[in-house]
Each structure stands twice: as structure tokens, then as C-alpha cells.
N, C-alpha and C positions, 0 to 999 in steps of 0.2 A: 503494500499499499504507499502510497505516494505521499509524500507531506501535506500537501493540499486535501487528498482525498480524506488523511485525519482530520486535519482542519475539519473540512466541509461532513463530517460525521462526527465531533465534538459538537459543532454549532446544533447540527438536527438533534444531538443528544440533550443538548440547555433548550432547545426553541420546543420540544418537545415535552419538557417539563415542567416550563414556564405554561404552556398550555392548559394540560394539567392541573395545575394550582391554580391558574385564572379561572378556569371554568367549575372548581370545585369553589374556591374561594368568593370568587368575585373580584373584579378589577382591583376595585378600591379598596378592597380587605387583605391583600396579595402586598408583602413588599419583598426586597431581592433574598433576607435569611431565609424565606419561606419558598424559594425557589432554588437556592443553594443546599436547601436540607432535602429537598425532594430529588435532586439529582445526586447529593451526595457527594458535593462540591464545596471550593470556601468561594467566598467573594468573586474574590481575584480570577477568578476561571469565568464567571458570568463578564466578568466586567472585560478581559480579555475580544469577549466577541459582540457584547452589545452595549449600547449608550448607559442604559437604564431601565427600569420597567418599563417608562412607553415606546421605546425604542423596541422592544420584545412584544411587546402586548399588540400592536400593531401590526409587526410581522406574523404573532401568531394568528391575530383576527384576519391576514389577506391570505395567509396559508388554507383557512379552512372556508371561505369565500371562493378559493379555488376551487377545493374538495366539493363543494355543491354544484359549483358551472362543470367542475368533470363529469358530471352525475348526469347532466344534463345532453353533454356533448355531440351523443352521437347517434342524436333522435329529433332528427331536422322535423319541422312539423310539414313538409310537404310529402312525408313518405304514407301518410292518409290518405288514400283515395274514396274511403266510402265512408260510411256510419260505423261500421262493424272494424274500421281499421283504425277506425279513427279511437274506438272504446278500450280497443286493444293496446294502443300505442298509449291512452290515458292511463292504463292498467298500471301499464313497463313503467311509466314516468313516474308513479305514484310510490309504487314499488320500489325500487330505485334510491328517490329519497327517502323513504320511512325505511327502507333498508340501512342507509347511511347513517340517520340516526340514530338506528339499532347499535349497530357494529362501530359506530365512531363518537360515541353521545359526547366525547369532549371538542372534535368539529361542532357538533350542533349546537352544544352550549354558549360557546366561543360566539358561532352567526347569531344565533336567535336570542340571548342574552348579554351578553359582553362588547359585542359591536359597537352596541351606540351609548357605552358606557364610559369609554375612555377618555371623549371629552366633545367641544361641540362641534371641530370640524369631521372628526371621526362619526360623529349622530350624522351625522350628513352625507358623510359617504355612504355609511350603512342603509338610510333610506334612500339616496340614491341608485344603489344595490338592489331593494329592493321593487324601485318604479322599474328596473331593469329587468328584472324579471317579471313585472308586470306584463311589459310589453312582449317580453319573451314567451310567456303565454300566452298573450294577445293572437300572435300572427298565426298560433296552430286552429285560433278560431276562425282568423280571418281566411286560413287555407280552408276549411269548414264549410265555409262562405262563398268562395270563389265557386267550392266546387260543389254547392247545391246542397250538400249534407247538410249544414246548421240554419239555424234558420238566419235571415240576413237583418232581421230587422235590430239585433241584441248589438249591442254598445261592446267591442269586443276588449278596449282598455278596461272599461269599468268589468266584466265580468273575468278579466284578468286578473286585475286585482285582486277582485272578489276570492276567487279560486287558491291564491295564493294564501290569502288570510285563512283559507280551510289548511292548509301548507303550515302553517305558523301554529295552530291551533292545536292541529294533527300529531306537531313533532313536539310541543311543551306539553304533551302528555304523555306521550311513547317514554318521554324522560321519566315520568313520576313512575309508572304504573309497574307492577310487580312482573307481567306479562305483557311484555312492551310487543310480540309479535303476533301474539292474540289481539292486542287493542290497533295493530297497524292490519290486519283482515278485514276488523270490524269496522274502520275508518273508512278502508278503501272502498269495501261494498258498499257501505251507506253513502260513500260521494257520490259512487257513479250510479245509484242510484237515482239519487239528486239529480244530477248531468241529464240522465237520460232518459228520465221517467218523470221527473219533479214530484213534488209534493199533495198535489190532488188527486182527489180516490176516484 
């Protein structure tokens, strides 16, 4: 292993330790001593790679945001050419996102709970990311409208943001329950029923 590789590995270890601590304790309740304790190293090790708590928290949240984006990267909107294909697509995306929450709760906690807590600038960036996710979801709805299998009169932007709100609520729920896999299935089934059949009897 070369020296740069070793340095990158150590940096990743510190970032992972900081992510765990911040996700568990919250950004404002975390200090460098907590991160060093989790890492099993001294403060000096931390400061060789990061300037301060803000620096590492920003990078931890950015990494969490990238993981969320990666979960959606291979599911372009135009793949669905019919209502059945769209339903299958929505099912895949929902499972992929909720499976990420279950498999990597640290990523989920950082994104959903800590990304907006660091400072005003980061809060604005978090809300911009939510807007981007809303636009991303709206693209799937527009695809269905263009192809004629989704209603033309619905507002894609509003529905996109609303569906993302459901995802946020579901993710928060899965982080709290004892059986997140069962909760995932319950949420996916219920949301699909709402999306494709509505509430009216």
C-alpha cells in the first residue's frame, strides 16, 4: 500500500467514525473528543486530516447526500413506457431508498436529521437538495404524462415534493421501529395503493 493510499484509508476511517458519532449524538452535542474516542486515537490524528468539527461534519453530510443520489442513479425516468412499468419502477426506487435507510442508518440520520443542523448555509443547501429531489421525482411524473399513462392535469412539481415528503416520513419511521424491513414493506404497499388507486372507495 502506498503512502497516499494509507492516508486516504485513515481519512476515511476518521470520517466514518465522525459520521457515526454525529448521527447518534447530533451535530451540536458532538465534540472532537467524542470522535477521537470513537476512533480510538488522539486529537492530533483528527487534526492531521480535518480542520475542525464543522469541516468533518460538512464532509460527512456531503458523503451521505452522495449515497442517496447513488441509490437513484441507475433508474432514469424515461425507462417506464406504461403504467405497469411505472409502478414497477416506483416499487424499485422505494425499496432501494428504504433499503439504504435500513442498511446504512448513519447515512439516513446524517441526511434527514443533521444536514440542516450545522448552520444556516448548510440548511439552505439541504433544502436545495430536497428541491432537487422534488424536481427529480417530478421528471418521472412528466414522463408518464407525456406517454399518456398518468393524468395530465396533476402538478408534477407539487406531487414530486409530496412524494418526497412521504419518503422522509417513512425513513424517519424506519429508523425508530424494531422491525424496519416489515415497516418498509408496509410503507411501500400503502404508498403504492395511494398513488395508483387513491383513497376513495
